[in-house]
C-alpha positions in Angstrom: 172.8 -104.0 -138.7 171.7 -102.5 -142.0 169.8 -99.3 -142.4 169.2 -98.2 -146.0 172.7 -97.2 -147.3 174.3 -97.1 -143.8 175.8 -100.1 -142.1 175.2 -99.6 -138.3 177.9 -101.3 -136.2 176.7 -101.4 -132.6 179.2 -101.3 -129.8 177.0 -101.9 -126.8 178.8 -100.6 -123.6 178.6 -97.2 -122.1 180.2 -94.8 -119.6 176.9 -93.0 -118.9 173.4 -94.1 -117.8 171.1 -91.7 -119.6 167.6 -91.6 -118.2 166.1 -92.1 -121.7 168.6 -94.7 -123.0 167.0 -96.8 -125.7 169.7 -99.4 -125.7 169.6 -100.3 -122.0 168.6 -103.9 -122.7 171.5 -104.3 -125.2 173.9 -102.8 -122.7 172.8 -105.3 -120.1 173.1 -108.2 -122.6 176.4 -109.9 -122.4 176.3 -111.1 -126.0 177.5 -107.8 -127.6 180.8 -107.3 -129.5 183.8 -107.4 -127.3 186.8 -108.0 -129.5 188.5 -106.3 -132.5 188.1 -109.6 -134.4 184.3 -109.3 -134.1 184.4 -105.7 -135.5 186.6 -106.8 -138.4 184.0 -109.4 -139.4 181.3 -106.7 -139.4 183.4 -104.3 -141.4 184.2 -106.9 -144.1 180.6 -107.9 -144.1 179.6 -104.3 -144.8 182.2 -104.0 -147.6 181.1 -107.3 -149.2 177.5 -106.0 -149.3 178.5 -102.8 -151.0 178.1 -100.3 -148.1 180.1 -97.1 -148.4 179.1 -95.6 -145.1 179.5 -97.3 -141.7 178.1 -95.8 -138.5 179.9 -96.7 -135.2 177.0 -96.6 -132.7 176.5 -97.5 -129.1 176.2 -97.5 -126.2 179.4 -95.5 -126.3 182.0 -96.7 -128.9 184.9 -94.9 -127.3 184.6 -97.3 -124.3 186.3 -99.9 -126.6 190.1 -99.6 -126.8 190.1 -100.9 -130.4 187.8 -98.1 -131.8 190.4 -96.1 -133.6 191.9 -99.3 -135.2 188.4 -100.3 -136.3 187.7 -96.9 -137.8 191.0 -96.9 -139.6 190.3 -100.4 -141.0 186.9 -99.3 -142.3 188.4 -96.2 -143.9 191.2 -98.3 -145.6 188.5 -100.5 -147.0 187.0 -97.5 -148.8 184.2 -96.6 -146.3 183.3 -93.3 -144.9 182.7 -93.3 -141.1 180.1 -91.8 -138.8 180.8 -91.9 -135.0 178.1 -91.4 -132.5 179.6 -90.5 -129.1 178.9 -88.6 -125.9 182.3 -87.0 -126.3 183.4 -87.7 -122.7 186.6 -89.7 -123.6 187.6 -86.9 -126.0 187.9 -84.5 -123.1 191.4 -86.1 -122.7 193.8 -84.4 -125.1 196.0 -87.5 -125.0 193.0 -89.7 -126.1 192.1 -87.2 -128.8 195.6 -86.9 -130.1 196.1 -90.7 -130.2 192.7 -91.2 -131.8 193.2 -88.8 -134.7 196.8 -90.0 -135.3 195.3 -93.4 -136.2 192.4 -92.4 -138.5 191.8 -90.3 -141.6 190.1 -87.1 -140.2 188.8 -86.3 -143.7 186.6 -89.4 -143.8 184.8 -89.2 -140.5 181.7 -87.4 -139.3 180.9 -87.0 -135.6 177.6 -86.9 -133.7 178.0 -85.8 -130.1 175.2 -85.8 -127.6 174.6 -82.5 -125.7 171.3 -82.1 -124.1 171.5 -78.7 -122.3 173.6 -75.6 -122.0 173.1 -76.1 -118.3 175.6 -78.3 -116.5 173.1 -79.6 -113.9 170.4 -80.6 -116.4 172.9 -82.4 -118.7 174.6 -84.2 -115.8 171.2 -85.3 -114.4 170.1 -86.7 -117.8 173.4 -88.6 -118.3 173.6 -89.6 -114.6 177.3 -88.8 -114.7 178.6 -85.9 -112.6 180.8 -83.6 -114.6 179.7 -85.1 -118.0 178.7 -81.7 -119.4 182.1 -80.1 -118.9 183.8 -83.2 -120.2 181.6 -83.4 -123.3 182.1 -79.6 -123.9 185.9 -80.1 -123.7 185.5 -83.2 -125.9 183.7 -81.2 -128.6 186.4 -78.5 -128.5 189.1 -81.1 -128.8 187.4 -82.9 -131.7 186.9 -79.6 -133.5 190.7 -79.1 -133.5 190.9 -81.9 -136.0 187.5 -82.0 -137.9 184.7 -79.6 -138.8 182.1 -82.3 -139.5 180.5 -82.4 -136.1 176.8 -82.5 -135.4 175.4 -82.0 -131.8 172.5 -84.3 -131.0 169.9 -82.8 -128.6 167.2 -85.2 -127.3 164.1 -83.2 -126.5 162.8 -83.7 -122.9 160.6 -82.0 -120.4 163.8 -80.6 -118.9 165.1 -78.8 -121.9 162.4 -78.2 -124.5 161.9 -74.5 -123.5 165.7 -74.0 -123.7 166.3 -75.4 -127.3 167.3 -72.0 -128.7 169.7 -71.4 -125.8 171.3 -74.7 -126.5 171.7 -73.9 -130.1 173.3 -70.5 -129.2 175.6 -72.2 -126.8 176.7 -74.8 -129.4 177.3 -72.1 -131.9 179.6 -70.4 -129.4 181.6 -73.7 -129.2 182.1 -73.7 -133.0 179.6 -76.4 -133.7 178.1 -76.2 -137.3 175.6 -79.0 -137.2 172.6 -79.8 -135.0 170.1 -82.6 -134.7 166.9 -82.4 -132.7 165.6 -85.9 -131.6 162.3 -86.7 -130.0 162.0 -89.4 -127.4 161.0 -93.0 -128.2 159.0 -95.1 -125.8 161.5 -97.8 -125.2 164.3 -98.6 -122.8 164.9 -96.4 -119.8 162.3 -93.8 -120.7 159.6 -96.3 -119.6 160.9 -95.8 -116.0 161.3 -92.1 -116.4 158.2 -90.9 -118.1 158.4 -87.5 -116.4 160.9 -86.6 -119.1 158.4 -87.1 -121.9 157.0 -83.9 -123.4 154.2 -83.8 -126.0 154.9 -82.5 -129.5 152.2 -79.9 -129.1 154.1 -78.5 -126.2 157.5 -78.3 -127.7 156.7 -77.5 -131.4 156.9 -73.8 -130.9 160.3 -74.0 -129.2 161.6 -76.5 -131.7 160.6 -74.2 -134.6 162.3 -71.2 -132.9 165.5 -73.3 -132.4 165.5 -74.5 -136.0 165.1 -71.0 -137.4 167.8 -69.8 -135.1 170.1 -72.5 -136.4 169.4 -71.4 -140.0 170.1 -67.8 -139.0 173.4 -68.8 -137.4 174.3 -70.6 -140.7 174.5 -74.1 -139.3 175.6 -76.3 -142.2 173.5 -79.2 -141.1 170.0 -79.1 -139.4 168.3 -82.4 -138.8 165.1 -83.5 -137.0 164.7 -87.1 -135.9 161.7 -89.2 -134.8 159.2 -86.4 -135.6 156.7 -86.7 -138.5 157.8 -84.5 -141.4 154.2 -83.4 -142.1 154.1 -81.7 -138.7 156.9 -79.3 -139.8 156.4 -79.3 -143.6 157.3 -75.6 -143.9 160.9 -76.4 -142.9 162.1 -77.5 -146.4 165.7 -76.7 -145.5 165.7 -79.3 -142.7 166.8 -83.0 -143.1 164.2 -85.3 -141.5 165.4 -88.7 -140.3 
């Protein structure tokens, strides 16, 4: 799938069942990519069309055993790589070591989802017991190899008042990038509307968290799925 200058390669399988998952229909669809050969076709298609950046997206790409080979192939074909992950698999030092042996760590950027500093809240959102601890360990293991890691926080009724605490927690882990994402009304959220919080309610807390991120010298601060005009004073923030 193409998105401006980024080629998005969807790997639609997952080891979590997030209560706001936008991709649940794709995850339940048996027509998604399953083999390395399919990924190779996508990579060569991206190269032929002049893309210099490829985003491995999910679902959860690390579920696929051929992920590191796929990333290495993209890099050898001159592309920079972005990887969106929940970080759970990277909690294994063995997995992390083998992964980074196969790729060029200078040509990859990570986005890791972390929705709370509170174990119970994060585990409830992901519907995977112990996922918070495993994602935390995964982040630490990833940071042993790369610095370019952004934590993705999806804003819900369960965490919107805690956004600054989450930022402070992430800073303590050594994270230097943060993205705040609003919910979209599609997928699992349609069954879990209690998680939806109105922008007017969370604006104050988002602003506080963004300003704290700047104070803590985060290198990357992004806001996704929120109208830029609503926060037009934040000229140092990248809006997606």
